C-alpha positions in Angstrom: 0.0 0.0 0.0 1.5 3.4 -1.1 1.5 6.7 0.8 -1.6 8.0 -0.9 -3.6 4.9 -0.4 -2.8 5.1 3.4 -3.8 8.6 3.5 -7.1 7.8 1.8 -7.8 5.2 4.0 -7.2 7.4 7.1 -9.4 10.1 5.7 -12.0 7.7 4.6 -12.3 6.1 8.1 -12.2 9.4 9.7 -15.3 10.8 7.8 -17.1 7.5 8.2 -16.6 7.8 12.0 -17.6 11.3 12.2 -20.9 10.6 10.4 -21.8 7.8 12.9 -21.0 10.0 15.8 -23.3 12.7 14.3 -25.9 10.3 14.2 -25.5 8.9 17.6 -25.4 12.5 18.8 -28.6 13.1 17.2 -30.4 10.3 19.0 -28.8 11.6 22.2 -27.0 8.4 22.9 -23.6 10.5 23.3 -22.2 13.8 23.7 -20.4 14.5 20.6 -18.1 17.1 22.1 -16.6 14.7 24.6 -15.3 12.6 21.7 -13.9 15.4 19.1 -10.3 15.3 20.9 -10.4 11.4 20.7 -11.0 11.6 17.0 -8.5 14.3 16.5 -5.6 12.3 18.4 -6.9 8.9 16.8 -6.5 10.6 13.4 -2.9 11.7 14.5 -1.8 8.2 15.6 -3.2 6.6 12.7 -1.0 8.7 10.4 1.9 8.0 12.6 1.1 4.3 12.4 0.8 4.6 8.3 4.2 6.1 8.5 5.8 3.6 10.7 4.3 0.7 8.5 5.8 2.4 5.4 9.3 2.3 7.0 8.7 -1.0 8.6 9.2 0.5 12.0 7.5 -2.4 14.3 8.2 -0.4 17.7 6.5 2.8 16.1 3.5 0.5 15.1 3.2 -1.2 18.5 3.5 2.2 20.6 0.8 3.9 18.2 -1.6 0.7 18.8 -1.2 0.8 22.4 -1.8 4.6 22.8 -4.9 4.1 20.8 -6.1 1.2 23.0 -5.4 3.2 26.1 -7.8 6.0 24.3 -10.8 3.8 23.5 -10.5 0.9 26.1 -13.3 2.4 28.1 -15.5 2.8 24.9 -14.8 -0.9 23.9 -15.5 -2.2 27.4 -12.0 -2.9 28.6 -11.8 0.0 30.9 -10.7 -2.6 33.7 -7.4 -3.1 32.2 -5.1 -0.7 34.1 -2.7 1.7 32.6 0.3 0.1 34.4 -0.4 -3.2 33.0 -0.7 -1.8 29.5 2.8 0.0 29.8 4.6 -3.2 31.3 3.1 -5.3 28.4 4.1 -2.8 25.9 7.6 -2.7 27.3 8.0 -6.5 27.6 6.8 -6.9 23.8 9.2 -4.3 22.6 12.0 -6.0 24.4 10.9 -9.2 22.8 10.6 -7.9 19.5 13.9 -6.3 19.6 15.4 -9.7 20.2 13.2 -11.5 17.5 14.2 -8.9 14.7 17.9 -8.7 15.3 19.5 -8.5 11.9 22.1 -11.3 10.7 24.8 -8.7 9.9 25.5 -5.3 11.6 24.6 -3.6 8.2 21.4 -5.5 7.5 17.9 -4.2 8.2 18.8 -0.7 8.7 16.5 1.9 7.3 18.8 4.9 7.7 22.7 4.8 7.6 24.6 8.1 8.5 28.4 8.5 8.3 29.2 11.2 11.2 32.2 13.1 10.1 33.1 15.0 13.5 35.5 17.9 14.2 34.1 18.9 17.5 34.8 17.4 21.1 31.0 16.8 21.7 28.8 14.5 19.5 24.9 14.6 20.1 22.8 11.9 18.4 19.1 11.7 18.7 16.4 9.3 17.6 12.9 9.1 17.7 10.2 6.7 16.1 12.8 5.5 13.3 15.6 3.1 12.8 19.2 4.2 12.2 22.7 3.4 12.1 25.5 6.1 12.8 29.1 5.7 11.8 31.4 8.0 14.1 34.6 9.5 12.3 36.9 11.9 13.9 40.1 12.4 15.9 38.9 15.0 18.9 35.8 13.6 20.1 35.7 13.4 23.8 32.0 13.1 24.7 29.2 11.4 22.9 25.6 12.1 24.0 22.9 9.5 22.8 19.2 10.4 23.4 17.3 7.6 21.6 13.5 7.5 22.3 10.9 5.0 20.9 13.3 3.9 18.4 15.9 1.4 17.4 19.6 3.1 17.1 23.0 1.6 16.3 26.1 3.6 16.9 29.6 2.2 15.5 33.0 3.4 17.4 35.3 1.4 15.4 36.3 4.1 12.9 36.4 6.7 15.7 40.2 7.9 16.6 40.7 9.0 20.2 43.3 11.4 21.6 42.6 10.5 25.3 42.4 7.3 27.0 38.9 7.6 27.9 35.6 8.8 26.1 32.2 9.7 27.9 29.1 8.2 26.4 26.2 9.9 28.3 22.9 8.0 27.7 19.3 9.4 28.0 17.4 6.2 26.7 13.8 5.6 27.0 11.4 3.0 25.5 14.1 2.2 22.8 16.8 -0.6 21.7 20.3 0.8 21.5 23.4 -1.0 20.1 26.8 0.1 20.8 29.5 -1.6 18.4 32.9 -1.1 20.2 36.4 -2.7 19.2 37.5 -5.3 21.2 40.5 -3.6 22.2 38.6 -0.9 24.1 37.2 -1.3 27.5 34.0 -0.4 28.9 33.2 1.0 32.3 29.3 1.2 33.3 28.3 4.2 35.5 24.7 4.2 34.1 21.3 4.2 36.2 18.7 2.0 34.9 15.0 1.9 35.6 13.3 -1.1 34.1 16.2 -1.2 31.7 19.0 -3.5 30.8 22.6 -3.4 29.7 24.2 -6.3 28.0 27.4 -7.2 26.6 28.2 -9.6 23.5 31.9 -10.7 23.1 35.2 -10.4 24.9 37.4 -7.5 25.4 41.1 -8.0 24.6 43.2 -7.9 27.7 45.1 -4.7 26.8 42.6 -1.8 26.5 43.8 1.1 24.2 40.8 3.2 25.3 38.1 3.1 27.6 34.3 4.1 27.0 32.6 5.4 30.3 28.9 5.0 30.1 27.0 7.6 32.1 23.4 8.7 32.2 20.0 7.0 32.5 18.6 3.8 30.7 14.8 3.7 31.6 12.4 1.2 30.0 15.3 0.3 27.4 17.9 -2.1 26.4 21.3 -1.3 25.6 23.6 -3.9 23.9 27.3 -3.6 23.9 28.7 -5.5 21.0 32.5 -6.3 20.5 33.6 -6.1 17.1 
């Protein structure tokens, strides 16, 4: 289904639902004003869902459906399901999907590949509702700020030249899957704080470490994978 088809489908459903609501309002079954905000937000998240579907962003689709369910659960008779239960279920589902959808090769399955030529001491990478890979390059980088949310992000450090022994990697992760590809000859020191998050390591570092990555910041409702290459 192309973009125009998605847009036509959304607008078609929107006007049909509006027609039904007007009829129900005329019979006094419901107060139309109370539902207008829900219709607007529903349309917005349906458009976001269509965009995520076009990009094959599974996490984005799950989150959109979860938000729509929260908005309409009372209307469809499932209001007894608590918001906390829904949030925990979505988090577990996203973590499970992140394991099932791992690419067989680091360069496979990526929607966006960015080569970051860095001349500054500080690098800041953001991501939201997308899937991206970032290859860091440069000789003067001292700190890297990563702020992914509701997305999948991969960051490669193997082409990065460091002048100092340590480099700070400050994380601000929420509802995401973050992969850090680090050379085997580099060490990692974890100083992050986690809330319903996990930090996992794949592969072994060499006995002699040329540089050390110091992980700082917070990992909340997210998974971070340190992958040795």
